[in-house]
C-alpha positions as CSV (number, residue, x, y, z in Angstrom):
1,M,-15.4,68.3,-32.8
2,L,-13.7,71.7,-32.7
3,S,-10.2,71.5,-31.1
4,R,-11.1,74.3,-28.6
5,V,-14.2,72.2,-27.5
6,A,-12.1,69.1,-27.1
7,D,-9.5,71.0,-25.2
8,S,-12.0,72.6,-22.8
9,L,-13.7,69.3,-22.1
10,Y,-10.4,67.5,-21.5
11,W,-9.1,70.1,-19.1
12,M,-12.4,70.5,-17.3
13,S,-12.2,66.9,-16.5
14,R,-8.5,66.9,-15.6
15,Y,-8.9,69.8,-13.2
16,F,-11.9,68.2,-11.5
17,E,-10.0,65.0,-11.0
18,R,-7.0,66.9,-9.7
19,A,-9.2,68.6,-7.1
20,D,-10.9,65.3,-6.1
21,H,-7.5,63.6,-5.8
22,C,-6.1,66.4,-3.6
23,A,-9.3,66.3,-1.4
24,R,-9.1,62.5,-1.1
25,V,-5.4,62.5,0.0
26,L,-6.0,65.3,2.5
27,E,-9.1,63.7,4.0
28,A,-7.4,60.4,4.4
29,N,-4.1,61.6,5.9
30,Y,-4.7,64.9,7.8
31,N,-6.0,63.3,11.0
32,L,-3.4,60.6,10.9
33,M,-0.8,63.2,11.6
34,L,-2.2,63.5,15.2
35,N,-1.3,59.9,15.9
36,P,2.2,58.9,17.1
37,S,4.4,57.1,14.5
38,K,8.0,56.6,13.4
39,L,7.8,59.8,11.4
40,S,7.5,63.2,12.9
41,T,4.6,65.5,12.0
42,E,6.8,67.5,9.7
43,E,8.1,64.4,7.9
44,R,4.5,63.0,7.6
45,W,3.3,66.3,6.1
46,H,6.2,66.4,3.7
47,R,5.2,63.0,2.5
48,I,1.6,64.1,2.0
49,M,2.8,67.0,-0.1
50,A,5.2,64.7,-2.0
51,S,2.2,62.4,-2.8
52,L,0.5,65.4,-4.4
53,G,3.6,66.2,-6.4
54,I,4.4,69.5,-4.6
55,A,7.0,68.4,-2.0
56,A,9.2,71.5,-2.8
57,T,6.7,73.7,-1.0
58,A,6.4,71.6,2.2
59,G,9.6,72.5,4.0
60,G,9.2,74.6,7.1
61,V,5.5,75.1,6.7
62,D,3.0,74.6,9.5
63,P,0.7,71.8,8.5
64,Q,-2.4,73.7,9.6
65,M,-1.5,76.7,7.5
66,A,-0.4,74.5,4.6
67,M,-3.8,72.8,4.8
68,L,-5.6,76.1,4.6
69,K,-3.4,77.1,1.7
70,L,-3.8,73.9,-0.2
71,T,-7.6,73.9,0.1
72,S,-8.6,77.5,-0.3
73,D,-5.8,79.7,-1.6
74,P,-7.0,81.1,-5.0
75,D,-3.4,82.2,-5.8
76,D,-2.0,78.7,-5.4
77,E,-2.5,76.8,-8.6
78,S,-2.3,73.5,-6.7
79,S,-5.2,74.3,-4.3
80,I,-8.6,72.7,-4.5
81,V,-10.4,76.0,-5.0
82,S,-8.0,76.9,-7.9
83,C,-8.6,73.6,-9.6
84,I,-12.4,73.9,-9.2
85,A,-12.2,77.4,-10.6
86,E,-10.2,76.3,-13.6
87,C,-12.7,73.4,-14.1
88,R,-15.6,75.8,-14.1
89,E,-13.8,78.2,-16.4
90,N,-13.3,75.4,-19.0
91,A,-16.9,74.2,-18.5
92,G,-18.2,77.7,-19.1
93,Q,-16.6,77.8,-22.5
94,V,-18.5,74.6,-23.6
95,R,-21.8,75.1,-21.9
96,E,-23.6,73.9,-25.1
97,Q,-21.6,70.6,-25.0
98,I,-22.4,69.6,-21.4
99,S,-25.8,69.0,-19.8
100,S,-27.5,71.6,-17.6
101,E,-27.3,69.3,-14.7
102,M,-23.5,69.1,-15.0
103,W,-23.2,72.8,-15.0
104,E,-25.5,73.2,-12.1
105,R,-23.6,70.7,-9.9
106,L,-20.2,72.2,-10.9
107,N,-21.4,75.8,-10.4
108,S,-22.9,74.9,-7.0
109,L,-19.6,73.3,-5.9
110,Y,-17.6,76.3,-7.1
111,H,-19.7,78.7,-5.0
112,Q,-19.5,76.4,-2.1
113,V,-15.7,76.2,-2.1
114,T,-15.1,79.9,-2.9
115,Q,-17.5,81.1,-0.2
116,A,-15.8,78.9,2.3
117,N,-12.6,81.0,2.1
118,S,-13.9,83.6,4.6
119,R,-14.9,80.9,7.1
120,L,-11.6,78.9,7.4
121,E,-10.9,79.8,11.0
122,T,-11.0,76.5,12.9
123,D,-9.2,73.2,12.5
124,S,-12.3,71.5,11.3
125,D,-13.2,74.0,8.5
126,P,-10.7,72.8,6.0
127,L,-11.9,69.2,6.4
128,R,-15.5,70.4,5.8
129,L,-14.4,71.9,2.5
130,V,-12.6,68.7,1.6
131,A,-15.7,66.7,2.5
132,A,-17.8,69.0,0.3
133,V,-15.5,68.4,-2.7
134,R,-15.6,64.7,-2.2
135,E,-19.4,64.7,-2.1
136,G,-19.6,67.0,-5.0
137,S,-17.3,64.7,-7.0
138,Y,-19.7,61.8,-6.6
139,Q,-22.6,64.0,-7.7
140,F,-20.8,65.5,-10.7
141,H,-19.6,62.2,-12.0
142,G,-23.0,60.7,-11.5
143,V,-24.9,63.4,-13.5
144,T,-22.2,63.4,-16.2
145,D,-22.7,59.7,-16.8
146,A,-26.5,59.9,-16.5
147,T,-27.3,63.1,-18.4
148,M,-24.7,63.5,-21.2
149,N,-24.6,61.8,-24.6
150,H,-21.8,59.2,-24.5
151,G,-20.4,60.5,-27.7
152,E,-17.1,62.2,-28.7
153,G,-17.4,64.9,-26.0
154,W,-18.0,62.4,-23.3
155,H,-15.0,60.4,-24.3
156,F,-12.8,63.5,-24.1
157,I,-14.1,64.0,-20.5
158,Q,-13.2,60.3,-19.8
159,L,-9.8,60.8,-21.3
160,G,-9.1,63.8,-19.2
161,K,-10.3,62.1,-16.0
162,Y,-8.3,59.0,-16.4
163,M,-5.2,60.8,-17.8
164,E,-5.1,62.8,-14.6
165,R,-5.6,59.7,-12.5
166,S,-3.0,57.7,-14.4
167,C,-0.5,60.5,-13.7
168,A,-1.4,61.2,-10.1
169,L,-1.6,57.6,-8.7
170,P,2.1,56.7,-9.5
171,V,3.2,60.0,-7.8
172,L,1.1,59.0,-4.7
173,L,2.4,55.5,-4.6
174,D,6.0,56.5,-5.1
175,A,5.8,58.9,-2.2
176,Y,4.9,56.0,0.1
177,F,6.9,53.2,-1.2
178,S,10.1,55.2,-1.5
179,A,10.1,55.4,2.3
180,A,8.4,52.0,3.0
181,G,10.9,51.1,5.7
182,E,9.7,54.0,7.8
183,A,6.0,53.4,7.3
184,D,3.7,51.8,9.9
185,D,0.2,50.3,9.7
186,L,-1.4,53.8,10.0
187,D,0.6,55.1,7.1
188,W,-0.5,52.1,4.9
189,V,-4.1,52.7,6.0
190,G,-3.6,56.3,4.9
191,L,-2.4,55.2,1.5
192,L,-5.3,52.9,0.9
193,A,-7.8,55.5,2.1
194,S,-6.2,58.0,-0.3
195,C,-7.3,55.7,-3.1
196,A,-10.7,54.9,-1.5
197,A,-9.3,51.4,-1.4
198,F,-9.3,50.1,2.2
199,E,-12.4,48.1,2.0
200,S,-11.8,46.8,-1.5
201,Y,-8.2,45.8,-0.6
202,C,-9.4,43.9,2.5
203,K,-11.9,41.9,0.5
204,V,-9.1,40.7,-1.8
205,Y,-6.2,40.4,0.7
206,T,-7.9,40.6,4.1
207,A,-6.6,43.3,6.5
208,D,-3.0,42.1,6.2
209,L,-1.2,45.3,5.2
210,K,1.8,43.9,3.2
211,P,3.5,46.5,1.0
212,D,3.9,44.1,-1.9
213,S,0.2,43.2,-1.8
214,M,-0.8,46.8,-1.6
215,A,1.5,47.7,-4.5
216,E,-0.1,44.8,-6.6
217,F,-3.6,46.0,-5.8
218,L,-3.1,49.7,-6.5
219,V,-0.9,49.2,-9.5
220,L,-2.1,46.1,-11.3
221,N,-5.7,45.3,-10.3
222,P,-7.8,45.5,-13.4
223,E,-11.2,46.0,-11.6
224,F,-10.6,48.6,-9.0
225,P,-11.3,52.2,-10.2
226,Y,-8.3,53.8,-8.4
227,S,-5.6,51.3,-9.6
228,V,-3.1,52.5,-12.2
229,R,-4.0,49.6,-14.5
230,Y,-7.8,50.4,-14.4
231,A,-7.2,54.1,-15.1
232,V,-4.9,53.3,-18.0
233,E,-7.3,50.8,-19.5
234,R,-10.2,53.3,-19.3
235,M,-8.0,56.0,-20.8
236,S,-7.1,53.6,-23.7
237,A,-10.8,52.8,-24.2
238,A,-11.6,56.6,-24.5
239,I,-8.7,57.0,-27.0
240,A,-10.0,54.1,-29.1
241,A,-13.5,55.6,-29.1
242,I,-12.3,59.0,-30.1
243,S,-10.1,57.5,-32.9
244,E,-13.1,55.9,-34.5
245,T,-14.7,59.3,-35.0
246,S,-11.6,61.0,-36.4
247,F,-10.2,60.7,-39.9
248,T,-6.5,61.1,-39.6
249,H,-3.6,58.6,-39.8
250,A,-1.9,60.5,-36.9
251,T,-4.2,58.7,-34.4
252,A,-2.2,55.5,-35.0
253,R,0.7,57.0,-33.0
254,I,-1.6,57.8,-30.0
255,E,-2.9,54.2,-30.1
256,R,0.6,52.8,-30.2
257,I,1.7,54.8,-27.1
258,A,-1.5,53.8,-25.3
259,G,-1.1,50.2,-26.3
260,R,2.5,50.0,-25.0
261,L,1.4,51.6,-21.7
262,R,-1.5,49.2,-21.3
263,A,0.6,46.2,-22.1
264,S,3.2,47.2,-19.6
265,L,0.5,46.9,-16.9
266,A,-1.6,44.1,-18.2
267,Y,1.3,41.6,-18.5
268,A,3.4,42.7,-15.5
269,Q,3.9,40.7,-12.3
270,I,4.4,42.5,-9.0
271,A,7.4,40.3,-8.1
272,D,9.2,41.4,-11.3
273,I,8.3,45.1,-10.7
274,M,9.6,45.0,-7.2
275,L,12.8,43.3,-8.3
276,G,13.4,45.9,-11.0
277,G,12.4,48.8,-8.6
278,L,9.0,50.1,-8.1
279,H,10.2,53.7,-8.4
280,R,11.7,53.0,-11.8
281,Y,8.5,51.3,-12.9
282,L,6.2,54.2,-11.7
283,D,8.5,56.7,-13.4
284,S,8.1,54.8,-16.6
285,V,4.3,55.0,-16.3
286,I,4.4,58.7,-15.7
287,E,6.8,59.3,-18.7
288,Q,4.5,57.3,-21.0
289,C,1.4,59.2,-19.7
290,N,3.2,62.5,-20.5
291,S,4.1,61.2,-24.0
292,L,0.5,60.2,-24.5
293,H,-0.8,63.6,-23.4
294,A,1.6,65.3,-25.8
295,A,0.5,63.1,-28.6
296,V,-3.2,63.7,-27.9
297,H,-2.6,67.5,-27.7
298,A,-0.7,67.5,-31.0
299,V,-3.3,65.5,-32.9
300,Y,-6.6,66.8,-31.5
301,I,-5.8,70.2,-30.0
302,D,-2.8,72.0,-31.5
303,Y,-2.6,70.5,-34.9
304,P,-1.5,72.6,-38.0
305,I,-4.4,73.5,-40.3
306,Q,-2.6,71.8,-43.2
307,S,-2.7,68.5,-41.3
308,A,-6.5,68.9,-40.8
309,L,-7.0,69.6,-44.5
310,E,-4.9,66.5,-45.5
311,A,-6.7,64.1,-43.0
């Protein structure tokens, strides 16, 4: 596969997952700010922004205006509309590699979110846009799995999706657990809802919202799609599948990094993680994901021509 094609498929998937993650967090937490809690509205909004990795822009900003900016500002690279636009731009460069149904769903969602900019005048409008993105995400992922060959291109899409999820989930969890003493039950419900995890968590642990149990579920559960371990294992599977189709010894380094990251989750115990510090552990996951991204980029995207000839 051409490196430019792999790059576009990878980033198409990462940007789509980024928009979906942002929509999920906003949908789960925005209405919770209207409820009384230990935290003020400003403090709660700051935590929401921190959970999206953009806490530096949260200070002194009215939550309603920030919500509008984060959903529909095309000049803000963190906004949902910007992520969908970047996703569509990358998809447009590889139209021949994706199915027509994928392009139709993505193009439809793009026009839906961009046309919504002129209608964001009431409190409910941003949430309607967020809901549209959430619904569009289910449809896009469904048609991707159902209509595209599960070959090398599909594996790059899976790699981008789960790389983004593996990076975003630790940031989200760290924002909540770093101030766990100030959180109440509504805050923990917001965290679980941000990961579409409330019902699944209750089926495993009942509705007892214990921080350690939630950390164990969202970090180490191997079966839930929005746990860190699940995302890393799916990312590792995509890397292994891509490596089988490539003919370069450099893929061994990628597999070593992925293997260490996977092992750090597969053999961890939540008691040991909490004892050593959850923040430190999550930072380590993020660092390893960044190293893995850099290795993937070096081997499959930005490699020297001589390396390709020698492979």
